[in-house]
C-alpha positions, -999 to +999 in steps of 0.1 A: -174+039+315-193+041+288-229+028+282-214-006+263-189-014+288-218-011+315-240-035+294-213-061+292-202-063+326-241-065+337-245-093+316-213-113+326-215-103+362-252-118+372-242-155+358-206-148+374-224-142+403-247-177+406-217-198+389-196-188+422-222-196+447-234-227+428-202-239+429-195-230+463-227-250+474-220-283+454-188-283+469-198-279+504-222-304+502-200-333+484-168-327+504-192-328+538-212-359+523-176-375+517-156-365+548-189-361+575-178-397+591-142-388+595-154-359+608-172-377+634-147-398+647-123-365+652-155-351+674-157-321+655-187-296+661-209-279+639-187-244+644-151-262+638-172-279+604-181-244+600-147-229+606-129-257+587-150-251+555-142-214+559-105-219+557-110-239+526-122-217+504-087-197+495-079-233+482-108-239+463-107-207+448-081-218+426-101-237+411-138-223+412-130-189+404-115-199+368-146-222+359-169-200+372-156-173+348-148-198+319-191-210+321-203-175+329-186-158+301-195-190+280-232-179+291-225-143+281-211-144+251-235-174+237-266-149+249-247-123+228-242-140+194-276-163+194-292-124+195-265-116+168-260-085+194-217-094+187-225-088+151-243-055+155-214-041+174-189-055+149-212-040+122-213-005+144-170-009+136-164-021+172-134-040+170-129-076+189-105-060+215-125-032+223-158-057+230-139-077+247-121-053+266-147-055+294-141-094+298-106-089+302-111-062+327-128-088+348-101-116+341-074-090+355-091-082+386-101-119+392-061-125+390-052-098+413-080-112+436-069-147+437-033-135+443-040-119+471-062-147+485-036-174+480-004-149+490-024-138+519-047-166+534-042-197+518-010-208+535-022-198+570-055-213+561-043-245+552-020-249+585-051-241+604-070-265+589-041-291+597-048-284+633-085-286+636-084-319+621-058-330+643-081-320+676-058-288+683-083-266+705-090-231+688-073-212+718-037-238+723-009-217+709+015-233+696+046-242+710+072-213+704+102-236+710+122-254+682+145-280+685+177-294+670+183-255+654+220-253+639+233-226+624+263-222+610+283-187+598+319-175+588+325-144+602+358-131+590+375-165+588+359-174+621+335-205+619+307-201+641+285-228+651+254-226+673+236-256+678+222-279+680+197-261+706+162-251+713+154-218+704+119-197+712+109-178+685+086-152+707+112-141+735+146-152+711+159-176+745+178-203+733+182-235+757+204-266+762+235-239+747+256-257+722+280-230+707+312-231+693+339-207+678+372-221+657+395-205+634+430-214+628+441-176+635+427-179+671+419-202+701+389-227+693+355-216+723+332-243+730+300-240+749+282-271+759+262-277+788+271-293+821+263-332+820+274-339+856+252-311+869+215-323+882+190-300+866+164-292+894+146-257+881+147-233+854+172-214+866+198-246+865+189-250+827+218-242+804+205-216+785+208-181+767+199-147+754+204-121+733+218-089+747+228-053+728+268-063+735+259-102+725+249-136+738+251-140+775+246-180+791+238-193+817+250-225+833+277-234+805+313-253+803+335-232+787+362-250+770+390-235+755+417-248+730+452-245+723+457-219+691+449-238+658+439-271+674+412-296+672+421-315+699+395-337+721+390-339+754+423-320+756+413-285+767+438-262+775+409-244+798+379-255+811+358-233+831+323-237+842+302-203+845+269-195+858+265-164+835+294-155+810+288-126+779+298-143+745+309-107+724+323-128+698+297-151+688+281-126+660+252-153+652+222-131+660+185-143+666+173-129+632+199-152+616+183-177+635+147-170+628+160-172+594+172-208+594+142-222+612+123-209+582+147-223+560+141-256+578+101-254+581+101-249+541+126-277+532+100-303+555+072-293+538+088-296+503+091-328+507+061-336+523+034-350+500+011-322+496+039-303+483+037-320+443-003-316+444-009-276+456+007-248+464+021-242+501+042-209+505+043-178+499+057-157+476+076-133+507+086-169+520+099-184+486+120-151+481+133-150+512+145-189+509+160-180+471+178-150+481+197-163+514+233-174+520+224-210+514+202-204+482+200-241+464+220-243+433+205-241+395+205-280+384+197-295+418+161-306+427+158-288+456+163-256+435+134-273+413+110-279+440+109-244+453+113-222+421+087-247+408+065-235+437+075-196+432+070-191+395+036-218+396+023-188+433+025-163+398+012-180+371-020-196+392-037-159+392-034-159+358-055-189+353-087-162+353-070-142+320-064-174+299-093-187+306-109-152+291-091-157+264-101-193+257-136-183+258-136-156+237-131-171+201-153-202+217-184-181+228-188-156+204-179-171+173-185-210+176-213-202+202-228-185+172-230-212+149-238-238+174-237-231+214-229-265+223-196-269+200-185-238+216-193-248+249-178-280+249-149-274+228-138-244+257-143-267+283-123-293+272-097-266+263-098-252+298-099-285+316-067-289+289-049-262+306-059-273+341-045-308+340-011-294+319-008-270+348-007-300+375+011-318+357+038-294+352+037-285+388+041-324+394+071-328+375+090-297+386+080-305+423+098-340+415+125-332+399+125-338+363+128-308+350+160-309+374+184-308+344+170-281+325+186-260+355+169-222+357+146-228+328+129-264+341+106-241+370+100-213+342+090-243+317+065-262+347+042-235+357+046-207+325+045-233+301+002-239+302-004-202+306+016-189+274+003-224+251-032-217+261-034-174+259-016-179+224-039-206+214-068-182+226-051-150+207-045-171+176-082-182+176-096-149+179-072-133+154-083-163+129-122-156+136-118-116+136 
């Protein structure tokens, strides 16, 4: 690292640290004052409240980090301009690109940090916050059972269905087994719980477990229908089995887990928070969009899912866009009028945030669904592209 880079970084990192700490303290105090009565009603202790605000930090970084970087960069550039240091650097033959290199490096590193935090901590922290606010004890584990799971699969012309039933995500066990194997080329097999039997212990429950050879069902009625028939209730054969191995049911626990996760994403997509913030990780969204049931372009679900995906990728680059906006206003306008430079860049930055929020709301609301694959791209990337272009254009004009 050259002496110039070290000097510029030192000039930036000191005010950046103070801006980050100041924003964090200010926001925490303001939010605590606003929700203090709510926390009292929930009987949250000091430890719970402290835990709650630690969990809120990943969500907060999406706004605080770019704003703190903007103000710190404006302060640094204005100081450099006021003391004619930028003029001296330009006179020495240094280009604007060379001078801005350490600032752009900080913006890129901040973007990477923001992506890692929001990808690996943000969504889980939001779920944990909801648990604390609904008074779930920290030691209480979420129930592993998921109810009303339905999975359908076309396996070599054989339409197979599992559910509605209950599925244990940890043990991969089924409860209240309902399974159907139907094909015009084969007999129709239907497995159902015996509603006439009294369930007085866990041993009598209709359940299923996965084995290397297939599903092993316990306490089920097996209805076998004649070839190509779907007549009910006159099966060709009806037998109660305390235990039966079904080797031709090709729906694995992994496929059930995928469907459970898919349903979870669909439920959260329809929630009120989906239009306000990014709720999922990139990995979750990619799995959702690459499955057999991936939504088609032009549908509202496609617009919602891909807006969340592109928003998750575009949001961290806010730090780079902020640097591009601050450079011309802080380095050039700041030399003429510090107030004008700072005010103009702050207005530009908040206009960027407003456009990003508007794009996310329109994409999640389905307003851009008619644009097909372009709708989510416009919703998430247009603010970055527009304001980065403005920043680069102004820097080029004032070079």
